[in-house]
C-alpha positions in Angstrom: -27.5 45.5 69.6 -27.9 47.1 66.3 -31.1 46.2 64.5 -33.5 47.4 61.8 -36.9 48.7 63.1 -40.2 47.7 61.5 -40.4 51.2 59.9 -37.2 50.5 58.0 -34.9 52.8 59.9 -31.6 51.7 61.4 -31.7 51.4 65.2 -28.1 52.1 66.3 -28.5 51.0 69.9 -26.2 52.5 72.5 -22.8 54.2 72.3 -21.7 57.8 72.4 -21.4 58.2 68.6 -24.7 56.6 68.0 -26.4 58.6 70.7 -25.2 61.8 69.2 -26.3 60.7 65.7 -29.8 60.0 66.9 -30.2 63.5 68.2 -28.6 65.1 65.2 -31.2 67.4 63.5 -30.0 66.4 60.1 -30.5 62.7 60.9 -33.9 63.4 62.5 -35.1 65.3 59.4 -33.7 62.6 57.0 -35.5 59.8 58.9 -38.7 61.8 58.9 -38.8 62.1 55.1 -37.1 58.7 54.6 -34.1 60.2 52.8 -32.0 57.1 52.9 -29.2 58.6 51.0 -28.6 61.0 53.9 -29.4 58.4 56.6 -26.8 55.9 55.2 -24.2 58.6 54.7 -24.6 59.9 58.3 -24.6 56.4 59.7 -21.3 55.7 57.9 -19.7 59.0 58.7 -20.8 59.8 62.2 -21.4 56.3 63.7 -18.6 54.6 61.8 -20.8 51.7 60.6 -19.5 50.3 57.3 -21.8 50.0 54.3 -21.4 46.2 54.4 -23.0 46.2 57.9 -25.8 48.6 56.7 -26.4 46.3 53.8 -26.7 43.2 56.0 -29.1 44.9 58.4 -31.2 46.3 55.6 -31.2 43.2 53.4 -29.3 45.1 50.6 -26.1 44.5 48.8 -23.1 46.6 49.8 -22.9 48.1 46.3 -26.6 49.1 46.5 -25.9 50.9 49.8 -23.1 52.7 48.0 -25.4 53.7 45.2 -28.0 55.0 47.6 -25.4 57.1 49.4 -24.3 58.4 46.0 -27.8 59.5 45.1 -30.0 56.8 43.7 -28.3 56.4 40.3 -29.9 53.0 39.7 -33.4 54.5 40.2 -32.9 56.8 37.2 -31.3 54.0 35.2 -34.2 51.7 36.0 -36.7 54.2 35.0 -34.9 54.8 31.7 -34.9 51.0 31.0 -38.6 50.9 31.7 -39.5 53.8 29.5 -37.3 52.5 26.6 -39.2 49.2 27.0 -42.5 51.0 26.7 -41.2 52.7 23.5 -40.8 49.3 21.9 -44.3 48.3 22.8 -46.2 51.5 21.7 -47.7 51.9 18.3 -49.2 55.4 18.8 -47.0 58.1 17.3 -48.0 60.9 19.8 -47.3 58.5 22.7 -44.0 57.4 21.2 -43.0 61.1 20.9 -43.9 61.8 24.5 -42.0 58.7 25.7 -39.0 59.7 23.6 -38.9 63.0 25.4 -39.1 61.3 28.8 -36.5 58.7 27.9 -34.1 61.4 26.5 -34.2 63.4 29.8 -33.7 60.2 31.9 -30.7 59.2 29.7 -29.3 62.7 30.1 -29.7 62.5 33.9 -28.2 59.1 34.0 -25.3 60.4 32.0 -24.8 63.3 34.3 -24.7 61.1 37.4 -22.0 59.0 35.8 -20.2 62.2 34.8 -20.3 63.4 38.4 -18.9 60.0 39.5 -16.1 60.4 37.0 -17.3 57.4 35.0 -16.7 59.2 31.7 -17.2 56.4 29.3 -20.6 55.4 30.7 -21.6 59.1 30.9 -20.8 59.6 27.2 -22.8 56.5 26.2 -25.9 57.8 28.0 -25.4 61.3 26.6 -25.2 59.8 23.2 -28.4 57.8 23.8 -30.2 61.0 25.0 -29.1 62.8 21.8 -30.4 60.0 19.6 -33.8 60.0 21.4 -34.1 63.8 21.1 -33.2 63.6 17.4 -36.0 61.1 16.8 -38.6 63.7 17.8 -36.6 66.7 16.5 -36.4 68.3 20.0 -34.1 71.2 19.0 -33.7 72.7 22.5 -32.8 69.4 24.0 -30.5 68.7 21.0 -28.6 71.8 22.2 -28.5 70.8 25.8 -26.9 67.3 25.4 -23.9 68.3 23.3 -23.3 71.1 25.9 -23.1 68.5 28.6 -20.7 66.5 26.4 -18.6 69.6 25.8 -18.2 70.2 29.5 -17.2 66.5 30.1 -14.6 66.8 27.3 -13.0 69.7 29.1 -12.7 67.6 32.2 -11.0 64.9 30.1 -8.6 67.4 28.5 -10.2 66.7 25.1 -10.2 70.4 24.1 -10.9 69.9 20.4 -13.9 67.6 21.2 -15.2 70.2 23.7 -15.2 72.9 21.0 -16.8 70.6 18.4 -19.6 69.6 20.9 -20.4 73.1 21.9 -20.5 74.3 18.3 -23.0 71.5 17.5 -25.0 72.7 20.5 -25.0 76.3 19.3 -26.0 75.1 15.8 -29.0 73.4 17.3 -29.9 76.4 19.4 -29.7 78.7 16.4 -32.0 76.3 14.4 -34.5 76.6 17.2 -36.1 80.0 16.8 -37.5 79.8 20.3 -34.1 79.4 22.1 -33.9 81.9 24.9 -31.2 84.4 25.7 -30.3 82.3 28.8 -29.7 79.3 26.6 -27.5 81.2 24.2 -25.6 82.7 27.2 -24.9 79.4 28.8 -23.7 77.9 25.4 -21.4 80.9 24.8 -19.9 80.2 28.3 -19.3 76.6 27.4 -17.6 77.8 24.2 -15.4 80.0 26.4 -14.4 77.0 28.4 -13.5 75.1 25.3 -11.4 77.9 23.9 -9.7 78.4 27.3 -8.8 74.8 27.4 -7.2 75.2 24.0 -5.3 78.2 25.3 -7.0 80.6 22.8 -7.1 83.8 24.7 -8.7 86.0 22.1 -11.4 83.5 21.3 -12.1 82.9 25.0 -12.6 86.6 25.7 -14.9 86.9 22.6 -17.0 84.0 23.9 -17.2 85.5 27.4 -18.3 88.8 26.0 -21.1 87.1 24.0 -22.1 85.2 27.1 -22.5 88.4 29.1 -24.2 90.2 26.1 -26.8 87.4 25.8 -27.3 87.4 29.6 -28.2 91.0 29.6 -31.0 90.2 27.1 -32.7 87.8 29.6 -36.3 88.8 30.6 -38.2 87.4 33.6 -41.0 86.1 31.3 -38.6 84.2 28.9 -39.8 80.6 28.4 -36.5 79.1 29.6 -36.4 75.3 29.6 -35.9 73.8 33.1 -32.4 72.5 32.3 -31.0 76.0 31.9 -32.6 77.8 34.9 -29.5 77.1 37.0 -27.6 79.5 34.9 -28.2 82.7 37.0 -26.0 85.7 37.6 -23.7 84.2 40.3 -23.2 81.2 38.0 -22.3 83.5 35.1 -19.8 85.3 37.2 -18.2 82.1 38.6 -18.0 80.5 35.2 -16.3 83.7 33.9 -13.8 83.3 36.6 -13.2 79.7 35.7 -12.5 80.7 32.1 -10.1 83.4 33.3 -8.4 80.9 35.6 -7.9 78.4 32.8 -6.0 81.1 30.9 -3.9 81.9 33.9 -5.5 85.2 34.6 -5.7 84.6 38.3 -6.0 88.2 39.6 -9.1 88.9 37.5 -10.6 85.5 38.5 -10.2 85.9 42.3 -12.3 89.1 42.5 -15.0 87.6 40.2 -15.6 84.4 42.2 -15.5 86.1 45.6 -18.2 88.5 44.4 -20.3 85.6 43.0 -20.1 83.6 46.2 -21.5 86.7 48.1 -24.4 86.7 45.7 -25.3 83.0 45.5 -27.9 81.2 47.7 -26.3 79.6 50.8 -28.6 76.6 50.5 -26.8 75.4 47.3 -24.1 73.4 49.1 -23.0 71.7 46.0 -22.4 74.8 44.0 -20.8 76.6 46.9 -18.3 73.7 47.4 -17.3 73.8 43.8 -17.0 77.6 43.7 -15.0 77.8 47.0 -12.6 75.2 45.6 -12.1 77.3 42.4 -11.5 80.3 44.6 -8.9 78.3 46.6 -7.1 77.3 43.5 -7.0 80.9 42.3 -5.7 82.1 45.6 -3.0 79.4 45.5 -2.0 80.6 42.0 -1.6 84.1 43.5 0.7 82.8 46.3 -1.9 83.3 49.0 -1.3 80.0 50.8 -3.2 80.8 54.0 -6.3 82.1 52.3 -6.3 79.2 49.8 -6.2 76.6 52.6 -8.9 78.3 54.6 -11.1 78.7 51.5 -10.5 75.0 50.6 -11.5 74.0 54.2 -14.8 75.9 53.6 -15.3 73.9 50.5 -14.8 70.7 52.5 -17.5 71.8 54.9 -20.0 72.0 52.0 -18.6 68.9 50.3 -19.3 66.8 53.4 -23.0 67.3 52.8 -22.9 66.5 49.0 -21.7 63.1 47.9 -19.8 63.7 44.6 -16.8 61.8 43.2 -16.1 64.8 40.9 -16.0 67.2 43.8 -13.9 64.8 45.9 -11.5 64.4 43.0 -11.1 68.2 42.7 -10.4 68.4 46.4 -7.7 65.8 46.2 -6.2 67.5 43.2 -6.0 70.7 45.2 -4.2 68.8 48.0 -1.7 67.6 45.4 -1.1 71.2 44.4 0.0 71.9 48.0 3.0 69.5 47.7 5.5 72.4 47.8 4.1 73.6 51.1 3.8 70.3 53.0 5.7 71.6 56.0 3.4 74.6 56.6 1.0 74.4 59.6 -1.9 75.6 57.5 -1.3 72.8 54.9 -1.2 70.2 57.7 -4.5 71.5 59.1 -6.2 71.2 55.7 -4.8 67.7 55.2 -6.2 66.6 58.6 -9.6 68.0 57.7 -9.5 66.4 54.3 -8.8 63.0 55.7 -11.7 63.4 58.1 -14.2 64.3 55.3 -12.7 62.2 52.5 -11.0 59.1 54.0 -8.8 57.3 51.6 
């Protein structure tokens, strides 16, 4: 019988699938550190136990199980609610300023998780809250970060004019902050390139790309980069350059760039690797390289299976939609079969 142990872990009992799961190194590691997001995901995927059963066994609601699998979004939202409550109770200005900073980052993180789940209206509401909180304490670097997030979301929603307006506001905030680092300016120039590319403005896109690379060359190891921009390393610069080229239909230039970036990036970054492999697959498909595109997209699926992300899942399904003219090809059928294994409808 299936039961929950006193330690809080799910005891899956007997059965071939369950036995394999209990000896899976990833499952063992997840149980050791009590990573319930991974535990629940593996129980669902490998043992075929539905979240409603997990919920009943663990005295949770099915929606809460889904949230845990998706990455603890309510924990961040709950922390935000708590800190905002403290703001209302505090009369000390220095403490209020510190709490505003904490609340702004929590609101941004909550917005990002909604963005990743393709819940764009909720994401925008939290991004707006984060910007308001940062404005209260005149946190100029953070006031550049949030509109940059909103600009990226606007490109996903095909709101190109909004994307450009948001990133220009972010750049204004960065220029007003004399301490803004070269990495910050480089990242913002890249977001500007995305906005111009989504508008179809080739000259403006290339100019923004050139500025992004120029600023990146100015980076020094001792620059006081804020934590939220450290992800923007050289492989990310190259991949994002490819994305901008791809948006303009310049597939040949894009393919070489992203392939080079993937050779440079850390193999432990499964999330980034999945997104980047998918962009490469799209580029290869644009160039008519069907076999390579499907094989690359299958690699993206391998990384995606370890990273719950509605945004990534949506991109994979969109890529499958682009394969419609090739439905009769064996390589397309193989990708479809793997897609259904990893992302069941």
